[in-house]
Structures are given as structure tokens and as C-alpha cells.
N, C-alpha and C positions, 0 to 999 in steps of 0.2 A: 503493499499500500504506500509506503514511503516513495518508493519507485516512481509510482503513479502520480503521485502527488508533484513529483519534481518536473513532469512532463509541461512543456510549454502550452499555456492557455489553459491548463487545469485549475479549476478553482474548487475551494473546500466550501461547503455551504454547512454551518454549525447551527444546530437548533435542538430544542427539547421537545420530545414526541408528545408529551402531555399537552401541548398546545394544539395538537391535531386531534385530541380525543383519546389518547392512550391513557390508561388509569394511573401509569407511574411516569416519573419525570424522563427517563430513558435518554441521556445526551446522545446526539447522533450527528455524525459527520458524514457527509455524501461528497463524493468528488465528481466534478461535473466539468464538461468541456462543451461549449457553445449551447447550453442548456441554462436558463434563466430561471434561477429559483430564488428570486430576491425576497419574496414574502415568507421565505422561511429563514433566511438569514440572520442569525442573531436572536431569534424567537427563543426565549428563555422563559423557565417557570416563573409564573407571577402569581402562583396560588398560595393561599393563606395556610400557615402553617397549624397544624392540629395535633393533639395528643392522642396515640394510638398504643394498644395494650398487645404486647406481644404473648403466643401461647403459654409462656411460663409466669405470665403475670408482670413481668417488669412493663415499663411505657417507655416511649420515646415521642419525640416532637418532629414532625417533619410534614412537608405539602402533601405528600401521597402515602398510602399504607404501604409497607413493605410487602414484598411478594415471597420472600424467604421463608420456606418451611410453612406456608399457608395453603390450604386446598380449598377448591371451590367446586359446586356443582356445575357442570358444563353440560353442552347438548349431549355429549357422549358418555356422560357419566362423570365420578369425581377426577379432577385433575389438578394439577398444580396450578397455582394462581397466576405463575409467571408465564404460561403458555402463550397468553395473548401477547405478550411481549416479542414474540417471534413472527408475528404477523403486524403489516402497515395497517392504520384504520383507513376507512373509506375516504375521509377528509385527506389524507397524504395522498393517497392513491390519486384523487382527482386533481391534486395540485401537480403530481409529478407527470400525469397523463396530459395536462393543459400546458405543462412546459415542454413537453416533446412535442406537442401538435404546433406550438407556436415556433419552436425551432425549425420544424419541418416546413411550416409555411415561409418563414423567413429564407430558409435554403432554396426554396423553390421560387422565390420573389413575390409570393402572394401574401396577402393581408388576410388574417382572421377575419370572420364576419363582425364579431364583437370583441373588443379589448377590455376586459372586465377584472377585477381584483380577484385573485385566487381565494377561495373561502378558508377561513382558519376556524378551526373545530370550536365546538361550544366550551371547552374548557379551559 
């Protein structure tokens, strides 16, 4: 990844996935070339910190509940709470698809029908 990041015109886009609807902060870096993800750049967790209780009874303060050693009921039964962290949210997918579409339109020399702001998730 470090070699890729050093290539000409490759840019790093840093953001927290909680801002696109993920239940945990999940700091993320995407490396892009000729793709504009300005709506994500620098988007950091701004959620209020709350107090949570671990299974052992100890407490901690954080913006999001930890998924470590936590289980939830999912569509296929009981699963680790961290399972959702392995998938992009619908909101993030839409932002990425829109960026690819706009890059393709720019490469072809055509404009997108409407230039609109990429949606940012509800969280």
C-alpha cells in the first residue's frame, strides 16, 4: 500500500465510516487516482461520547459502542457485532459509485445530467 500511495497522482482520502452510517468509527483511508471523493475527505467522527458497559461490568466512554467480544442477532442467527464492519454502508457505496460515474463522464468529455452533493449518512 505504501508503494501504491507514492505513485504519481494517487491521493489518500481519510474519513471515519461512522459518518456514512456505520455503527462504529472505523477510520478509513482510500487511495484514489482521478476519482473525486471530496465529500469524504476529512469527514471525522463528530458523535457525542456516551458511557457504555462491557460484558464484565466495567464501563468506558466513547462515541460508539465497542464491538469487541460482543454478539448480536443477525439475519442468519447469532453473529459477532463486528461483522458489519466488513461491509460498506449503502450511503458510502452511493458516494463511491457517483464518484466513479463522474470520473467516467469527465474522461469521455461529457457532463453528468445533474451535479449534486453526495449524500452523507444519517449518523
